[in-house]
Structure formats: C-alpha cells, structure tokens
N, C-alpha and C positions, 0 to 999 in steps of 0.2 A: 504493500500500500504506500509506503514511503517513497519507493521508486516512482510510482505513478504520480504522486503529488509533485515530486521534483521535476518529472517530465513535463507536467502541465505548466508548472512555473517557468520552465525553460521555453515552452512554446509561447507563453505570454511575453516573456522578455524578448524572445525572438521576433515577436510581432512588432515591437517597438523598433528593433534593429532593422527589420525588413522595410517598414514604412520610411524610416530615415534614409536607409541605404538606397531605396528605390528613387527617392527624390534627388539624392546626391549623385547617383549614377547617371540619371537623365541629364542633370545640369552639366556634369563633366563631359558626357558624350557630345552634347550639342555645342557647348561653349569652350571645352577644354580648360575650364576654370575650376580650380580646387576651392570650393566654397567653404572656407573655414567658419563662416558665420552661420552655417547650417544648425549648429548646436544652439546658437543664440536665438534663431527663429523658433526652434523647438521650445526653448525657455520662454519666449514671448507668447507662444501658444498657451502655456500653462498660466503665465502671469496675466494674459488677456482674459482667461476664464475667471481667474480670481478677481481681477479688476471689475468685470461686469457684475459679479456677485456682490462684491464689497461696496461698489459705488451705486449700482442701480438695482440690486436684488435680482438680477437675471439668472435663470437656472442654468445648470450644466447643459441641458439640451439646446437652449438658445445659444450658449457659447459655442457648442459644437457646430452649429449652423453658421454663426456669424464670424468667429475668429479666423478660421482657415481662409475663407475668401478675402477677408480684409487684409490679412498679412500676405496672401498671394498677390493681391493688387499692389501692396507695398513692394513686393519683390519685382514686379513688372516695372514699376517706377524706378527702382534702384538700378535695374539692368539698363533701362533706356537712358538714364541720366548719369550714371557713374561707371558701372561695370563695362559697358560698351566702349567707353572712351579709352579704356586700357586694353581692349581686346587684341590690338595689333602689336602690343609690346610683349616682352618676355612674360610668361605666365606667373613668374615670381611677383610681379607688380600687383596682379589681382589677388594673389594669395595674401600679400601684405595688406591690401585694401580690405579684404574680408576679415582678416585678423584684427585690423584696427576697428572695423565696424563692430566686431564682437565686443571689444573693450568698451566702445561707446554705449552700446545697448546695455551691457551689464552695469555700467556705472549709472546710466539713466534709471534703471530699475532700482538700484541701490539707493539713489537719491530720493526715490518716491516711497519705497517700502523698507529700506534698510537691508541688512544682510541676513536677518533671521528668516527661517523658513515659515511659511504661512500655511495653515491647515486648510484643506479643501475637501469637504465630505463628498462621498459618492452619492449620486442621486438616490432619492428615497426608495425607488422601486428595485434598486440593485444593491441593497445593503445586507441582504441575507446570504445564504449559501445555496448551492445547487447540489442535489444528491445524485451522484453518478453510480450509486449502488455499492461500490467498494470504498469510496471516500467522498467526502463533501469538499466543495471548493467554493471560494468567495464568488458570488454572482457577478460582481463587477469585473473581476478578472476574466471570467468566462465571456462576458460581453466584450472586453477588450480584444481577446483572442478572436472572437467571431468577427468583429469589425475589421481587424487587421487582415484576416483571411479574405473577407469579402472585398475589401479595397484592393488587395493584391490581385485577386481574380478579375475584378472590374478593370483595373489598369491594364492587366494582360489582355483582356478582351478588347479594350479600346485600342491598344497598340497593335494587335494582330488582326482585328476584324474590321477596322474602319480605315478609310482612305487617309484621313488626317493622322491616325495612329501609325499607319505604315510609313508615312513620310517622317514622322517624329522618330520612330524606331530606327529607320534607315539612317537618319541624320545623327542618331545617338550612337549606333554601333558601327556604322561605316560612313562617317561624315565626308571624307574626301571623295569616295566613290559616288556618293549621293550628289555632291556638287558637280562632279564630272559629268553626271547624267542630265544636268540642266535643271535640277530641282532647286528652287530658291529656299535654301535652308535658313537664311537670315531672317525671314519673316516670322519664323517660329521660335526664334531664340528667346525673345522677351516672354511670350506666353509659357514656354517650357520652364524658364527660370522661375516665373511666378508659380507654376504648378508644383515645382519642387519645393519651394518655400511653403506653399500651402499644405503639402503633405507633412512637412516638418512641424508646422503649426498645429495640424490636426493631431499628430502624435503627442504634442505637448499638452493639448487639451485633454486627451485620453489619459496622459500620465499624471495630471494634476491630483486626482484622488488617490493615486497609487504611490507617488513619490512626493517628497517635500517640495513645495513651490518656493524657489529661491533664485537669486540672480545667477548662481553658478551651477545650476542643475544640468545645464547642457555642456559644460566644459569638459568633464571627464568622459561623458557619453560619446561626444563627437569623435574623440580619438578612436574609440572602439568601432564607431560606424565607418571611419576611414579604413580601418583594418578589414572590416566586413566587405567593403566595396573592392578592396585590393584582392581579397581572397576570392570573391566571386568573379572578378575580372572587370577592370576599369571600363565603364560604359556599357556593361552587360546588364540589362534589366533583369532577366531571369536569374543570372548569377548572383545579383545583389539580394534578391528575395530568398533564394535557396540558401545562400551563405548566412543571411540574417537569422533564419530559423535554425539552421544547423549550429551556429555559434551560440545562440540562446540556449539550446539543449546542452551543448558541451559545457557551458558556464554553469548551468544549474546542477548538472551531475558532478562537476568538479568541486563546486562549493559544498556539496553534500558529502562527497566521498574522498576528496583529495586534500592534501595539505593546503593551508591558506595561500602560501606563496605560489603554488602551481595554479590555483584557481584565479589569482590576480593576473598572472602572466600568460595564461593558456591561449588567449586569443592572439597574442603576438607570436607565441611559439608556433601556432597553426599557420599564421601568415608567413613566417619565415620558412616553414617546411613547404608550403604551397609554392612560394616564389622560387625555392630551390628546384622544385620538380617542374613547375609550369610558371615561368616568369610573367606570362600574361594573365595569370589567374586561372581558376578552374574552368570558367566559361568564356574567358576573354580571347581575343584574336591577336596574333602577333602583328606588329605594325607593317611588316612586309606583305601581309595578306590583304591589307586595306586597298 
C-alpha cells in the first residue's frame, strides 16, 4: 500500500513537471530561448490565485479560469516588446534577460507580500479523500493529476490533429526545416511564448493549495524542469511530458526508499546518464538531422 501511495504522489509531482516542461519545450523549440523566468511565471500563477482570494474573495475556480490567460497575455506582450529585440543576438542575452526578469518579479512579490509563505486552502469540494479500495488519497491531488493528464492529452491532440498545431509542432521540433519549406514561423512565436507562460501559470494555480505560496517557490523547481526538458530532448513535446512523469515517479520512490542525498540529486544523475548515452535527449533529434 505504501508503494502505491508513493507512486501516486510521484504521478502528481510528475504532472507539475510535465505541464512546466511542456511549456518550456515549446518556447525553446520555437524561439531557441532558454526561458529562465518560467519558474517565476509559475510562482505568479500561485500568487495570482492568492491575490484574487485575498483582495477580492474570488474562489480557486475563478482563479483557475482567469490567471493563466492573463499571464499568457503578459507573456505575449513580453515577447513582442522585449524578448524579440534580442532574438538575433547570442542566446546568452535572452537567458540573462529572463534571469533578470525572474529577480524583478520575485522582488515585486516580496515587496507586496513579504517572504513568508501564504496559506491557500483547497476548494471546499476537494478537501476530502478518494477511496481507491487499497488506500485513500487526498481528493485535491487526484484532481491535480487528472487535470495534468487531461491538459497533456489536449495539447497533444491540438499539436497533432489541427493545422495550427502541426505548424507549431513542426516549428518546435524542426524549426529550420519548417522555415525552409516556406512556413512563416515568426507569426506564431508570440502566441507560443504566451501559451507556454500560460501553462506555467496554470501549474502555479494548481500548486497553490499543495505547496506554500511564496516568492521563491519557482526557483528550485525550474532547475528540475530544465533537467526534465534536457532528459526528454530539447524541443520535444512528447519527450518533455514523458520525462516529467517519469522523473516525478523516480523522485517519489527515491524519497521513500533511498538515502536523502540520492533523492536530492537523482534527477541530475539521470540527466547526466541520458546525455552520456543520447546527447540529444531520449526523444530529441541531433542537430545534423534538422
């Protein structure tokens, strides 16, 4: 029973990894930008939910509907006004830009709410447990897992079954070839950046009742998300989702059964091993094949 509980915890944690890695992989694939601010947008999603509740009394469900599109629109504006201006320069410039943006957003939240964690209760209908027969599991975590799975399936369907999705997926996984075929990838860059930011914000709203809402909640997580994206393959949508759930399971099992040091470093050990065997990641493509 303990193993099943840890497994389900791993799937829930993997759901957060998958949502964040999915947005990060799409952004990197289209823009070739390492968006270090991804964790900050995740944090803003949780803080946005807390702000709506604290200032206006708006429920979790309204926050789930309002916060992701608002922050996604902010992502579009940032891409059009700031990120795009550095797109022709060395990628290091955009990395430094997004790193600086992270510090600005963290300090802005600290100025408003301080550094202490803020409590955020799960919605009333999801505060109990779900009986799976062999064990009970918190209803809200079951909801998070279901939403993460549904969103990953929905994004996969949009990318594989719609014309716009095919263009975006081609521009994400084979950008040079897509441009060579005459497809105007540039028109999709800002919407894709906003979409990735919106996914991060949505993960943040979902995380608010599970993890402490504070300005630094995305800092450590985003490092793990970068590792997940590298393991899955830079720019690979499927690889990011698969690696996200896989790493979530490995972390949950290691935290339960392995020494603490191994549990803390496992994700980076897996990344190093994968890169030694497949430098492009499990589902990535070598640059020469592009």
